DOPA-722975 format. One record per residue (C-alpha): residue number from 0; x, y, z; residue in three letters. Coordinates in Angstrom, 2 decimals. Example, Ala and Ser with C-alpha at 12.3 -4.5 7.8 and 13.67 -1.06 7.14 Angstrom:
BEGIN
<resi:0, X:12.30, Y:-4.50, Z:7.80, resn:ALA>
<resi:1, X:13.67, Y:-1.06, Z:7.14, resn:SER>
END
This chain:
BEGIN
<resi:0, X:7.40, Y:10.56, Z:18.42, resn:UNK>
<resi:1, X:3.78, Y:10.31, Z:17.37, resn:UNK>
<resi:2, X:1.95, Y:11.48, Z:14.25, resn:UNK>
<resi:3, X:-1.66, Y:12.36, Z:13.55, resn:UNK>
<resi:4, X:-3.46, Y:12.79, Z:10.26, resn:UNK>
<resi:5, X:-3.23, Y:16.26, Z:8.78, resn:UNK>
<resi:6, X:-4.87, Y:16.04, Z:5.36, resn:UNK>
<resi:7, X:-5.13, Y:13.65, Z:2.44, resn:UNK>
<resi:8, X:-3.09, Y:14.65, Z:-0.58, resn:UNK>
<resi:9, X:-5.22, Y:15.15, Z:-3.66, resn:UNK>
<resi:10, X:-3.64, Y:14.74, Z:-7.07, resn:UNK>
<resi:11, X:-6.53, Y:16.64, Z:-8.62, resn:UNK>
<resi:12, X:-5.91, Y:19.67, Z:-6.43, resn:UNK>
<resi:13, X:-2.22, Y:20.07, Z:-7.20, resn:UNK>
<resi:14, X:-0.97, Y:23.10, Z:-9.08, resn:UNK>
<resi:15, X:-0.26, Y:22.71, Z:-12.78, resn:UNK>
<resi:16, X:3.34, Y:23.59, Z:-11.97, resn:UNK>
<resi:17, X:3.76, Y:20.57, Z:-9.74, resn:UNK>
<resi:18, X:3.70, Y:16.84, Z:-10.19, resn:UNK>
<resi:19, X:4.13, Y:13.62, Z:-8.27, resn:UNK>
<resi:20, X:7.09, Y:11.33, Z:-8.91, resn:UNK>
<resi:21, X:4.58, Y:8.80, Z:-10.24, resn:UNK>
<resi:22, X:1.69, Y:8.41, Z:-12.63, resn:UNK>
<resi:23, X:-1.44, Y:10.56, Z:-12.54, resn:UNK>
<resi:24, X:-3.02, Y:8.50, Z:-9.75, resn:UNK>
<resi:25, X:-0.05, Y:8.91, Z:-7.40, resn:UNK>
<resi:26, X:1.27, Y:5.38, Z:-7.97, resn:UNK>
<resi:27, X:4.64, Y:4.36, Z:-9.41, resn:UNK>
<resi:28, X:6.44, Y:1.07, Z:-9.98, resn:UNK>
<resi:29, X:9.69, Y:0.49, Z:-8.11, resn:UNK>
<resi:30, X:12.65, Y:-1.67, Z:-9.14, resn:UNK>
<resi:31, X:16.05, Y:-2.80, Z:-7.94, resn:UNK>
<resi:32, X:19.11, Y:-1.47, Z:-9.76, resn:UNK>
<resi:33, X:19.13, Y:-4.47, Z:-12.11, resn:UNK>
<resi:34, X:15.48, Y:-3.91, Z:-13.13, resn:UNK>
<resi:35, X:13.79, Y:-6.52, Z:-10.91, resn:UNK>
<resi:36, X:10.32, Y:-5.43, Z:-9.85, resn:UNK>
<resi:37, X:9.81, Y:-4.72, Z:-6.14, resn:UNK>
<resi:38, X:6.32, Y:-3.27, Z:-5.68, resn:UNK>
<resi:39, X:4.12, Y:-0.27, Z:-6.36, resn:UNK>
<resi:40, X:4.63, Y:2.80, Z:-4.21, resn:UNK>
<resi:41, X:1.54, Y:4.92, Z:-3.61, resn:UNK>
<resi:42, X:1.10, Y:8.38, Z:-2.15, resn:UNK>
<resi:43, X:-1.39, Y:8.05, Z:0.73, resn:UNK>
<resi:44, X:-1.49, Y:11.59, Z:2.13, resn:UNK>
<resi:45, X:0.17, Y:14.07, Z:4.45, resn:UNK>
<resi:46, X:0.69, Y:13.48, Z:8.17, resn:UNK>
<resi:47, X:1.85, Y:15.83, Z:10.90, resn:UNK>
<resi:48, X:4.47, Y:14.72, Z:13.40, resn:UNK>
<resi:49, X:4.42, Y:15.76, Z:17.05, resn:UNK>
<resi:50, X:6.88, Y:18.59, Z:16.39, resn:UNK>
<resi:51, X:4.37, Y:20.12, Z:13.97, resn:UNK>
<resi:52, X:6.33, Y:19.18, Z:10.85, resn:UNK>
<resi:53, X:4.27, Y:17.82, Z:7.95, resn:UNK>
<resi:54, X:5.51, Y:14.75, Z:6.10, resn:UNK>
<resi:55, X:4.23, Y:12.90, Z:3.06, resn:UNK>
<resi:56, X:3.11, Y:9.32, Z:3.67, resn:UNK>
<resi:57, X:3.64, Y:6.66, Z:1.00, resn:UNK>
<resi:58, X:3.05, Y:2.91, Z:1.06, resn:UNK>
<resi:59, X:4.25, Y:-0.29, Z:-0.60, resn:UNK>
<resi:60, X:1.40, Y:-2.63, Z:0.25, resn:UNK>
<resi:61, X:2.91, Y:-5.90, Z:-0.98, resn:UNK>
<resi:62, X:6.13, Y:-5.13, Z:0.91, resn:UNK>
<resi:63, X:4.16, Y:-4.17, Z:4.05, resn:UNK>
<resi:64, X:6.05, Y:-0.88, Z:4.30, resn:UNK>
<resi:65, X:5.11, Y:2.76, Z:4.85, resn:UNK>
<resi:66, X:7.41, Y:5.72, Z:4.22, resn:UNK>
<resi:67, X:7.37, Y:9.18, Z:5.79, resn:UNK>
<resi:68, X:9.22, Y:11.72, Z:3.62, resn:UNK>
<resi:69, X:9.74, Y:15.48, Z:3.40, resn:UNK>
<resi:70, X:6.84, Y:16.65, Z:1.15, resn:UNK>
<resi:71, X:9.26, Y:18.74, Z:-0.93, resn:UNK>
<resi:72, X:10.65, Y:15.44, Z:-2.23, resn:UNK>
<resi:73, X:7.22, Y:14.30, Z:-3.42, resn:UNK>
<resi:74, X:5.52, Y:17.41, Z:-4.80, resn:UNK>
<resi:75, X:8.15, Y:18.70, Z:-7.22, resn:UNK>
<resi:76, X:8.00, Y:21.59, Z:-9.69, resn:UNK>
<resi:77, X:8.60, Y:20.13, Z:-13.16, resn:UNK>
<resi:78, X:11.35, Y:22.50, Z:-14.24, resn:UNK>
<resi:79, X:14.64, Y:21.18, Z:-15.59, resn:UNK>
<resi:80, X:16.38, Y:24.04, Z:-13.74, resn:UNK>
<resi:81, X:14.81, Y:23.16, Z:-10.40, resn:UNK>
<resi:82, X:17.71, Y:22.83, Z:-7.90, resn:UNK>
<resi:83, X:16.02, Y:19.77, Z:-6.42, resn:UNK>
<resi:84, X:16.83, Y:18.04, Z:-9.73, resn:UNK>
<resi:85, X:20.01, Y:19.77, Z:-10.87, resn:UNK>
<resi:86, X:21.67, Y:19.37, Z:-7.47, resn:UNK>
<resi:87, X:20.13, Y:15.96, Z:-6.72, resn:UNK>
<resi:88, X:19.11, Y:17.31, Z:-3.34, resn:UNK>
<resi:89, X:18.59, Y:14.53, Z:-0.76, resn:UNK>
<resi:90, X:15.45, Y:14.48, Z:1.39, resn:UNK>
<resi:91, X:15.28, Y:12.55, Z:4.63, resn:UNK>
<resi:92, X:12.58, Y:10.51, Z:6.32, resn:UNK>
<resi:93, X:11.91, Y:7.17, Z:7.94, resn:UNK>
<resi:94, X:10.05, Y:3.93, Z:7.32, resn:UNK>
<resi:95, X:7.95, Y:1.39, Z:9.19, resn:UNK>
<resi:96, X:6.78, Y:-2.17, Z:8.61, resn:UNK>
<resi:97, X:3.02, Y:-2.75, Z:8.78, resn:UNK>
<resi:98, X:3.48, Y:-6.44, Z:9.59, resn:UNK>
<resi:99, X:2.94, Y:-7.76, Z:13.08, resn:UNK>
<resi:100, X:6.13, Y:-8.07, Z:15.18, resn:UNK>
<resi:101, X:5.26, Y:-11.79, Z:15.37, resn:UNK>
<resi:102, X:6.00, Y:-12.05, Z:11.64, resn:UNK>
<resi:103, X:8.65, Y:-9.43, Z:10.94, resn:UNK>
<resi:104, X:11.90, Y:-9.21, Z:12.89, resn:UNK>
<resi:105, X:12.86, Y:-5.62, Z:12.17, resn:UNK>
<resi:106, X:14.54, Y:-3.84, Z:15.10, resn:UNK>
<resi:107, X:12.62, Y:-1.24, Z:17.09, resn:UNK>
<resi:108, X:14.33, Y:2.13, Z:16.80, resn:UNK>
<resi:109, X:12.75, Y:3.46, Z:19.99, resn:UNK>
<resi:110, X:9.95, Y:5.65, Z:18.63, resn:UNK>
<resi:111, X:6.68, Y:5.11, Z:16.80, resn:UNK>
<resi:112, X:4.71, Y:6.73, Z:14.01, resn:UNK>
<resi:113, X:0.94, Y:6.91, Z:13.56, resn:UNK>
<resi:114, X:-0.39, Y:6.45, Z:10.02, resn:UNK>
<resi:115, X:-3.39, Y:7.99, Z:8.26, resn:UNK>
<resi:116, X:-5.77, Y:5.70, Z:10.20, resn:UNK>
<resi:117, X:-4.26, Y:6.56, Z:13.57, resn:UNK>
<resi:118, X:-2.52, Y:3.18, Z:13.78, resn:UNK>
<resi:119, X:0.86, Y:3.34, Z:15.58, resn:UNK>
<resi:120, X:3.88, Y:1.50, Z:14.19, resn:UNK>
<resi:121, X:7.40, Y:1.08, Z:15.54, resn:UNK>
<resi:122, X:9.91, Y:2.92, Z:13.35, resn:UNK>
<resi:123, X:12.51, Y:0.61, Z:11.84, resn:UNK>
<resi:124, X:14.88, Y:2.95, Z:10.07, resn:UNK>
<resi:125, X:15.66, Y:6.06, Z:8.09, resn:UNK>
<resi:126, X:15.57, Y:6.80, Z:4.37, resn:UNK>
<resi:127, X:16.99, Y:9.22, Z:1.82, resn:UNK>
<resi:128, X:14.85, Y:10.14, Z:-1.19, resn:UNK>
<resi:129, X:16.68, Y:11.72, Z:-4.15, resn:UNK>
<resi:130, X:15.06, Y:13.04, Z:-7.32, resn:UNK>
<resi:131, X:17.46, Y:13.03, Z:-10.26, resn:UNK>
<resi:132, X:15.71, Y:13.94, Z:-13.51, resn:UNK>
<resi:133, X:12.50, Y:14.43, Z:-15.48, resn:UNK>
<resi:134, X:11.46, Y:11.54, Z:-17.71, resn:UNK>
<resi:135, X:11.09, Y:12.18, Z:-21.46, resn:UNK>
<resi:136, X:7.31, Y:11.94, Z:-21.08, resn:UNK>
<resi:137, X:7.49, Y:15.21, Z:-19.12, resn:UNK>
<resi:138, X:5.39, Y:14.15, Z:-16.11, resn:UNK>
<resi:139, X:7.36, Y:11.38, Z:-14.35, resn:UNK>
<resi:140, X:10.43, Y:11.80, Z:-12.19, resn:UNK>
<resi:141, X:13.50, Y:9.64, Z:-11.92, resn:UNK>
<resi:142, X:14.29, Y:9.06, Z:-8.25, resn:UNK>
<resi:143, X:15.83, Y:6.58, Z:-5.86, resn:UNK>
<resi:144, X:15.28, Y:5.52, Z:-2.26, resn:UNK>
<resi:145, X:18.13, Y:4.57, Z:0.09, resn:UNK>
<resi:146, X:17.15, Y:2.74, Z:3.28, resn:UNK>
<resi:147, X:18.86, Y:2.47, Z:6.65, resn:UNK>
<resi:148, X:18.02, Y:0.36, Z:9.70, resn:UNK>
<resi:149, X:17.72, Y:2.50, Z:12.85, resn:UNK>
<resi:150, X:20.99, Y:4.40, Z:13.15, resn:UNK>
<resi:151, X:22.86, Y:2.44, Z:10.48, resn:UNK>
<resi:152, X:23.74, Y:4.21, Z:7.25, resn:UNK>
<resi:153, X:21.40, Y:4.12, Z:4.29, resn:UNK>
<resi:154, X:22.09, Y:1.84, Z:1.33, resn:UNK>
<resi:155, X:20.67, Y:2.07, Z:-2.23, resn:UNK>
<resi:156, X:17.45, Y:0.09, Z:-2.40, resn:UNK>
<resi:157, X:14.73, Y:1.06, Z:-4.92, resn:UNK>
<resi:158, X:14.40, Y:3.12, Z:-8.08, resn:UNK>
<resi:159, X:11.45, Y:4.47, Z:-10.04, resn:UNK>
<resi:160, X:10.75, Y:3.12, Z:-13.53, resn:UNK>
<resi:161, X:11.99, Y:6.41, Z:-15.03, resn:UNK>
<resi:162, X:15.26, Y:6.14, Z:-13.10, resn:UNK>
<resi:163, X:15.86, Y:2.62, Z:-14.40, resn:UNK>
<resi:164, X:14.96, Y:3.49, Z:-17.99, resn:UNK>
<resi:165, X:17.07, Y:6.67, Z:-18.05, resn:UNK>
<resi:166, X:20.23, Y:5.33, Z:-16.43, resn:UNK>
<resi:167, X:22.84, Y:3.83, Z:-18.79, resn:UNK>
<resi:168, X:24.28, Y:1.86, Z:-15.87, resn:UNK>
<resi:169, X:21.02, Y:0.26, Z:-14.74, resn:UNK>
<resi:170, X:19.15, Y:-2.77, Z:-15.94, resn:UNK>
<resi:171, X:15.84, Y:-2.63, Z:-17.77, resn:UNK>
<resi:172, X:12.48, Y:-3.32, Z:-16.10, resn:UNK>
<resi:173, X:11.92, Y:-7.04, Z:-16.29, resn:UNK>
<resi:174, X:8.69, Y:-8.59, Z:-17.51, resn:UNK>
<resi:175, X:7.81, Y:-9.86, Z:-14.04, resn:UNK>
<resi:176, X:5.37, Y:-7.09, Z:-13.03, resn:UNK>
<resi:177, X:2.07, Y:-8.53, Z:-11.77, resn:UNK>
<resi:178, X:-1.33, Y:-7.13, Z:-12.68, resn:UNK>
<resi:179, X:-1.34, Y:-3.93, Z:-10.64, resn:UNK>
<resi:180, X:-5.00, Y:-4.34, Z:-9.64, resn:UNK>
<resi:181, X:-4.48, Y:-7.90, Z:-8.36, resn:UNK>
<resi:182, X:-2.78, Y:-9.30, Z:-5.27, resn:UNK>
<resi:183, X:-3.54, Y:-12.01, Z:-2.70, resn:UNK>
<resi:184, X:-4.59, Y:-12.22, Z:0.95, resn:UNK>
<resi:185, X:-4.65, Y:-15.28, Z:3.22, resn:UNK>
<resi:186, X:-7.39, Y:-16.13, Z:5.71, resn:UNK>
<resi:187, X:-7.06, Y:-17.72, Z:9.16, resn:UNK>
<resi:188, X:-7.37, Y:-21.19, Z:7.60, resn:UNK>
<resi:189, X:-4.43, Y:-20.52, Z:5.24, resn:UNK>
<resi:190, X:-6.76, Y:-20.26, Z:2.25, resn:UNK>
<resi:191, X:-5.43, Y:-17.80, Z:-0.33, resn:UNK>
<resi:192, X:-7.70, Y:-15.31, Z:-2.09, resn:UNK>
<resi:193, X:-6.84, Y:-13.18, Z:-5.09, resn:UNK>
<resi:194, X:-7.98, Y:-9.57, Z:-4.73, resn:UNK>
<resi:195, X:-9.23, Y:-7.32, Z:-7.50, resn:UNK>
<resi:196, X:-9.61, Y:-3.84, Z:-6.05, resn:UNK>
<resi:197, X:-10.82, Y:-0.55, Z:-7.45, resn:UNK>
<resi:198, X:-12.24, Y:2.67, Z:-6.03, resn:UNK>
<resi:199, X:-14.54, Y:1.77, Z:-3.16, resn:UNK>
<resi:200, X:-14.90, Y:-1.96, Z:-3.79, resn:UNK>
<resi:201, X:-12.98, Y:-5.23, Z:-3.92, resn:UNK>
<resi:202, X:-13.66, Y:-8.80, Z:-4.99, resn:UNK>
<resi:203, X:-11.94, Y:-11.70, Z:-3.19, resn:UNK>
<resi:204, X:-11.79, Y:-15.00, Z:-5.09, resn:UNK>
<resi:205, X:-10.36, Y:-18.15, Z:-3.53, resn:UNK>
<resi:206, X:-7.32, Y:-19.28, Z:-5.50, resn:UNK>
<resi:207, X:-8.31, Y:-22.93, Z:-5.14, resn:UNK>
<resi:208, X:-11.75, Y:-24.48, Z:-5.45, resn:UNK>
<resi:209, X:-13.18, Y:-25.33, Z:-2.04, resn:UNK>
<resi:210, X:-16.13, Y:-27.14, Z:-0.50, resn:UNK>
<resi:211, X:-18.85, Y:-24.60, Z:0.22, resn:UNK>
<resi:212, X:-21.81, Y:-25.55, Z:2.45, resn:UNK>
<resi:213, X:-24.80, Y:-23.26, Z:2.02, resn:UNK>
<resi:214, X:-27.71, Y:-23.57, Z:4.53, resn:UNK>
<resi:215, X:-31.08, Y:-24.06, Z:2.88, resn:UNK>
<resi:216, X:-34.22, Y:-22.30, Z:4.10, resn:UNK>
<resi:217, X:-36.37, Y:-25.32, Z:4.91, resn:UNK>
<resi:218, X:-37.76, Y:-27.04, Z:7.96, resn:UNK>
<resi:219, X:-35.11, Y:-29.77, Z:7.96, resn:UNK>
<resi:220, X:-32.28, Y:-27.21, Z:8.12, resn:UNK>
<resi:221, X:-30.48, Y:-28.96, Z:5.29, resn:UNK>
<resi:222, X:-27.59, Y:-27.54, Z:3.28, resn:UNK>
<resi:223, X:-26.39, Y:-27.53, Z:-0.31, resn:UNK>
<resi:224, X:-22.73, Y:-28.36, Z:-0.97, resn:UNK>
<resi:225, X:-20.73, Y:-26.85, Z:-3.82, resn:UNK>
<resi:226, X:-17.12, Y:-27.42, Z:-4.85, resn:UNK>
<resi:227, X:-15.92, Y:-24.29, Z:-6.57, resn:UNK>
<resi:228, X:-14.05, Y:-21.06, Z:-6.03, resn:UNK>
<resi:229, X:-15.52, Y:-18.83, Z:-3.35, resn:UNK>
<resi:230, X:-16.22, Y:-15.22, Z:-4.37, resn:UNK>
<resi:231, X:-16.70, Y:-12.46, Z:-1.78, resn:UNK>
<resi:232, X:-17.50, Y:-8.86, Z:-2.70, resn:UNK>
<resi:233, X:-16.63, Y:-5.97, Z:-0.37, resn:UNK>
<resi:234, X:-17.99, Y:-2.42, Z:-0.65, resn:UNK>
<resi:235, X:-16.99, Y:0.98, Z:0.72, resn:UNK>
<resi:236, X:-20.17, Y:1.21, Z:2.85, resn:UNK>
<resi:237, X:-18.96, Y:-1.78, Z:4.96, resn:UNK>
<resi:238, X:-21.35, Y:-4.15, Z:3.19, resn:UNK>
<resi:239, X:-20.38, Y:-7.40, Z:1.52, resn:UNK>
<resi:240, X:-22.11, Y:-9.86, Z:-0.77, resn:UNK>
<resi:241, X:-21.81, Y:-13.45, Z:-1.99, resn:UNK>
<resi:242, X:-23.87, Y:-15.57, Z:-4.36, resn:UNK>
<resi:243, X:-23.77, Y:-18.34, Z:-1.73, resn:UNK>
<resi:244, X:-24.03, Y:-16.46, Z:1.59, resn:UNK>
<resi:245, X:-26.16, Y:-13.45, Z:0.67, resn:UNK>
<resi:246, X:-25.34, Y:-10.09, Z:2.20, resn:UNK>
<resi:247, X:-23.19, Y:-9.30, Z:5.22, resn:UNK>
<resi:248, X:-20.75, Y:-6.78, Z:6.64, resn:UNK>
<resi:249, X:-17.01, Y:-6.35, Z:6.99, resn:UNK>
<resi:250, X:-14.79, Y:-4.48, Z:9.42, resn:UNK>
<resi:251, X:-11.09, Y:-3.98, Z:10.11, resn:UNK>
<resi:252, X:-8.82, Y:-3.44, Z:13.09, resn:UNK>
<resi:253, X:-5.08, Y:-3.26, Z:13.66, resn:UNK>
<resi:254, X:-5.05, Y:-7.06, Z:13.64, resn:UNK>
<resi:255, X:-6.63, Y:-7.59, Z:10.22, resn:UNK>
<resi:256, X:-10.14, Y:-7.64, Z:8.77, resn:UNK>
<resi:257, X:-13.24, Y:-9.83, Z:9.04, resn:UNK>
<resi:258, X:-16.12, Y:-10.55, Z:6.65, resn:UNK>
<resi:259, X:-19.32, Y:-11.68, Z:8.41, resn:UNK>
<resi:260, X:-22.40, Y:-13.37, Z:6.96, resn:UNK>
<resi:261, X:-25.29, Y:-14.91, Z:8.90, resn:UNK>
<resi:262, X:-24.02, Y:-18.43, Z:8.23, resn:UNK>
<resi:263, X:-20.25, Y:-18.02, Z:8.08, resn:UNK>
<resi:264, X:-17.41, Y:-15.64, Z:8.93, resn:UNK>
<resi:265, X:-14.06, Y:-15.10, Z:7.20, resn:UNK>
<resi:266, X:-11.08, Y:-13.76, Z:9.14, resn:UNK>
<resi:267, X:-7.95, Y:-12.32, Z:7.51, resn:UNK>
<resi:268, X:-5.40, Y:-11.71, Z:10.30, resn:UNK>
<resi:269, X:-2.59, Y:-9.21, Z:9.72, resn:UNK>
<resi:270, X:-4.06, Y:-8.25, Z:6.34, resn:UNK>
<resi:271, X:-5.14, Y:-4.80, Z:5.17, resn:UNK>
<resi:272, X:-8.79, Y:-4.56, Z:4.09, resn:UNK>
<resi:273, X:-8.72, Y:-3.94, Z:0.32, resn:UNK>
<resi:274, X:-11.54, Y:-1.41, Z:-0.28, resn:UNK>
<resi:275, X:-10.21, Y:2.15, Z:-0.27, resn:UNK>
<resi:276, X:-12.82, Y:4.02, Z:1.79, resn:UNK>
<resi:277, X:-10.80, Y:6.46, Z:3.84, resn:UNK>
<resi:278, X:-10.42, Y:4.19, Z:6.88, resn:UNK>
<resi:279, X:-14.13, Y:3.63, Z:7.53, resn:UNK>
<resi:280, X:-15.53, Y:0.30, Z:8.80, resn:UNK>
<resi:281, X:-13.19, Y:0.10, Z:11.78, resn:UNK>
<resi:282, X:-14.23, Y:-2.38, Z:14.49, resn:UNK>
END
């Protein structure tokens, strides 16, 4: 079973009668039943499967997971009498891991799914998405996700913040939620970089100070050595910049992304390129 991109979901274009089970930017925080933080879940867009059915695509980047769900589970009319909520109607879908098979050991269920970039992934299991209530703030939904592996039955797995806060039997969200604009990536030399990402740009900063050799423009072809954190800026137009290396370019493929300068190149295998630019800059 293969999928191709249909259209990107736009929060701005949604009817006033509808909402996303998340915050205004289509992102929500997910927790275990005892309130331990798992990851953010983000609405990426709508995809169309080979049968012609449209499904909503969501992603947990830190968990390296993508979810394909019936859109009726995601774009919900905020009415306390909506049967989707009063009857706790279950919606079905499936999930994939975006990690290389060399790293993850999830079973292959025998079919694949293509994401919003046209990248195929082996399906690893099914899911059930259930919306249960409207949060007191009036714009967030309480919902839970049950996961199954291939044909095995689904088990409770993750809950939205509203679901945790509204359930008398659940824990409370712990104070272990990282800065939602920050995460880390690792290059081919096992150097870790923190990532600060926003619309159309990202800044990668090496977690540890490192020895940086910068070629000097002179006849002797000498270099200047610094020992400090490396800072690399990436932009939506595929350009990149550094105070040490000048300007360069970046590109991504299914195997990761690369940042190239005239004097040095940085490779980040099996990592997603952080700038959100609609899938441009592909190798």
